[in-house]
C-alpha positions as semicolon CSV with decimal commas, in nm:
position;residue;x (nm);y (nm);z (nm)
1;X;13,701;10,470;3,659
2;X;13,423;10,216;3,650
3;X;13,148;10,264;3,396
4;X;12,796;10,304;3,540
5;X;12,671;10,000;3,345
6;X;12,936;9,779;3,508
7;X;12,839;9,917;3,851
8;X;12,473;9,846;3,779
9;X;12,550;9,486;3,677
10;X;12,756;9,436;3,994
11;X;12,464;9,555;4,206
12;X;12,224;9,320;4,021
13;X;12,464;9,030;4,090
14;X;12,479;9,125;4,461
15;X;12,854;9,177;4,437
16;X;12,857;9,499;4,638
17;X;12,842;9,576;5,006
18;X;12,630;9,870;5,110
19;X;12,680;10,040;5,443
20;X;12,446;10,320;5,534
21;X;12,585;10,618;5,716
22;X;12,410;10,945;5,793
23;X;12,321;11,112;5,467
24;X;12,424;10,855;5,207
25;X;12,506;10,490;5,145
26;X;12,868;10,374;5,115
27;X;12,892;10,124;4,829
28;X;13,196;9,895;4,829
29;X;13,307;9,673;4,542
30;X;13,526;9,365;4,586
31;X;13,902;9,412;4,556
32;X;14,016;9,415;4,191
33;X;13,654;9,410;4,071
34;X;13,713;9,687;3,818
35;X;14,007;9,499;3,663
36;X;13,804;9,177;3,652
37;X;13,518;9,352;3,473
38;X;13,761;9,516;3,229
39;X;13,917;9,178;3,144
40;X;13,574;9,027;3,074
41;X;13,484;9,317;2,844
42;X;13,817;9,286;2,660
43;X;13,771;8,909;2,620
44;X;13,420;8,958;2,477
45;X;13,549;9,227;2,242
46;X;13,830;8,997;2,131
47;X;13,587;8,716;2,049
48;X;13,363;8,950;1,850
49;X;13,665;9,098;1,674
50;X;13,789;8,752;1,573
51;X;13,454;8,689;1,402
52;X;13,430;9,032;1,235
53;X;13,490;8,978;0,863
54;X;13,550;9,349;0,803
55;X;13,874;9,330;1,007
56;X;13,812;9,684;1,137
57;X;13,730;9,593;1,496
58;X;13,410;9,795;1,468
59;X;13,194;9,572;1,691
60;X;13,472;9,514;1,942
61;X;13,510;9,891;1,978
62;X;13,133;9,929;2,028
63;X;13,148;9,680;2,318
64;X;13,448;9,847;2,479
65;X;13,294;10,193;2,441
66;X;12,964;10,076;2,594
67;X;13,140;9,960;2,909
68;X;13,389;10,246;2,924
69;X;13,696;10,034;2,859
70;X;13,980;10,216;2,685
71;X;13,983;10,158;2,311
C-alpha cells in the first residue's frame, strides 16, 4: 500500500490522472508507480546506510519508515 507522502509527491509532480465522477474524484497512478517509488526509497536508504559509520542502518530505517517501505 502506498504511503500518503509518496502519493502527495506524485500529485506535486503531476504524475496522477484525476477523473471526477459524481461524489468523488478517481485518482489514478501510472502502472508500476508504487514499485518505482519503493525502489527509489530503497536506493536512498542504501546510500545513507553505506555512509553510516555506526553500521546499524539507523538512518536508512528512518527513511524507509517515513515512506512506508518495509524494513
